N, C-alpha and C positions, 0 to 999 in steps of 0.2 A: 498138786501146787504146780502152778504155770512157771514156766523158765522166763526169766526177764528179759526183754529186749529194750534197746535204746528208746527214749522218748523222743519226739521231734525237738530239734534243735540241742540234743544231748551230744557232746563230743566223744567219739569213739577212737580209741588208740588202735591203730592197725600197721603199726610200726613191726619190723621183723621181729620174732620172739627171741632169737639167738639161742642161748643155753636153756631156755625154759621151753623150747620147741619138742624136746624128746618126752617131756610129761603133758603137753598140750592136747586137747581134744578138739574136735571140729565144734564150732559154735556158731548157732544163729543170732547174728547181731541186730538186724532190722528185720521185721516182718509186718506187712501191712497187707491191705486187700489187692494192692497192685505192684508190690515192691518185696522182694527177699534179699536180703545181703548175708554172706554166710563167709565165717574165716573157716576155710577147709584145710584141715591138718593131714598130711599123708606121710607116713613114716616110710623110709626108702625101701622099694619093693613092693609096696602096697599097689593094688590095681583097683581101679573102679571100672567095672565092665560096661560094654557099650549099653547107653541110654540115651533119652533125650528129654528135653522139657518143652511145655508148649509155647513159652514165651522166649523173646531175644535173651541172650546172656552174654557177660563179659567176664572173663576170667584173668586176673592180674598175679602174676606170681609175687609174693612179698619175700620170700627167701626159698632157696633150695633149687631143684631143678625137676621138672615133670616132662613126659612125653605126652603130648596131646595127640589124640588120631580122631579124625573123622572119616566118612567115607572117601573123600576126595584127598585127603593128604595126612601128613604126621610132621609134628614140629615139637621143637622142644621148648619149653617155658622156663626161662630162669629170672631171677630177681629183676624187676622192674619192667618185664616183657607184659603186654595184655594183649589178650585175643576175644574178639567178638564172634558170635554164632547166632545165625538166624533161628527164628523159634523152630522147634522139632527137629532140628539137625542132629542126628545120631553121633554121639561121640564117647570116647574113653580116654581114661588117663592112667598113667603108670607114673610111679614116684621114682626117679633115678638116686635121688636122696633125701633125706627128711626135707620135707616142704610145706609150707603154708602159703595158700591161695585165698584172694578174695575174689568171692564170686557173686555176682549181681544179676538177679532174674527179674525180667519184667513180666509179671503174672497176667496181667491185662494187657490188651492191645485196644487202640481207638478203634470205633465202630463206624 
């Protein structure tokens, strides 16, 4: 069975989960040939090891606090903060507290 994703023009609620965050799981909200949008849920202490994706990405912290590391720097993302990365940039994340992030990945580039 396919996992349902949003249809074009469908409204998606990305507000903070609040008390529901503890039981939430990472969810892909939109997926197309060119774009992927994910609500990434990270419990406190969870790490995502260094990796990269081929397309540009944005990472917006919806709630909580994460440490975001690249080869050049390390920064904290808290609610309302957004970060942009070029395609293929190595990066890693560590949740300082229970957190949810909105991750947007551009899968295809103009040629």
